[in-house]
C-alpha positions in Angstrom: -23.1 11.4 -58.9 -23.0 8.4 -56.5 -24.0 8.9 -52.8 -21.8 8.1 -49.9 -23.8 5.2 -48.5 -27.4 4.3 -48.4 -29.9 5.8 -46.0 -30.7 2.3 -44.5 -27.2 2.3 -43.0 -27.4 5.8 -41.5 -26.6 6.1 -37.8 -25.9 2.3 -37.3 -22.2 2.6 -36.3 -22.6 5.3 -33.7 -25.5 3.5 -31.9 -23.5 0.3 -31.9 -20.3 1.8 -30.4 -20.0 1.1 -26.7 -20.3 4.2 -24.4 -17.0 4.8 -22.5 -17.3 6.9 -19.3 -15.3 10.1 -19.3 -12.1 10.4 -17.3 -12.4 12.6 -14.2 -10.9 16.1 -14.7 -7.8 16.8 -12.5 -7.2 20.5 -13.0 -9.4 23.5 -12.4 -11.0 25.3 -15.2 -8.5 28.0 -16.4 -10.9 30.9 -15.5 -11.2 29.7 -11.9 -7.4 28.9 -11.6 -6.5 32.4 -12.9 -8.8 34.1 -10.4 -7.3 32.1 -7.6 -3.7 32.8 -8.7 -4.5 36.5 -9.0 -6.0 36.5 -5.4 -2.9 34.8 -4.0 -0.5 37.2 -5.9 -2.4 40.3 -4.5 -2.3 38.9 -0.9 1.5 38.4 -1.2 2.0 41.9 -2.6 0.1 43.5 0.3 1.9 41.3 2.9 -1.2 39.3 4.0 -0.9 35.6 4.9 -1.8 33.2 2.1 -3.5 30.0 3.3 -2.1 26.7 1.9 -5.6 25.7 0.6 -7.5 28.6 -0.9 -11.3 27.9 -0.8 -13.1 29.2 -3.9 -15.5 31.2 -1.8 -12.7 33.3 -0.4 -12.0 34.9 -3.7 -14.3 37.9 -4.0 -16.5 38.1 -7.1 -17.4 41.2 -9.1 -20.9 42.4 -8.3 -23.3 42.6 -11.2 -25.0 46.0 -11.6 
């Protein structure tokens, strides 16, 4: 059965491909976004004011036991 290319050519294409820098991410990670939305929803339900910009530190985290 024939092989799919010789071992002398292994890895040549990937190393020759130019490295492109990644695009910056615009959105929050879903886990963080959901936590923030939950915090805002709970504040609205209890009648508390919701700041226009919610800092990530304002959302209380669960304590590890």
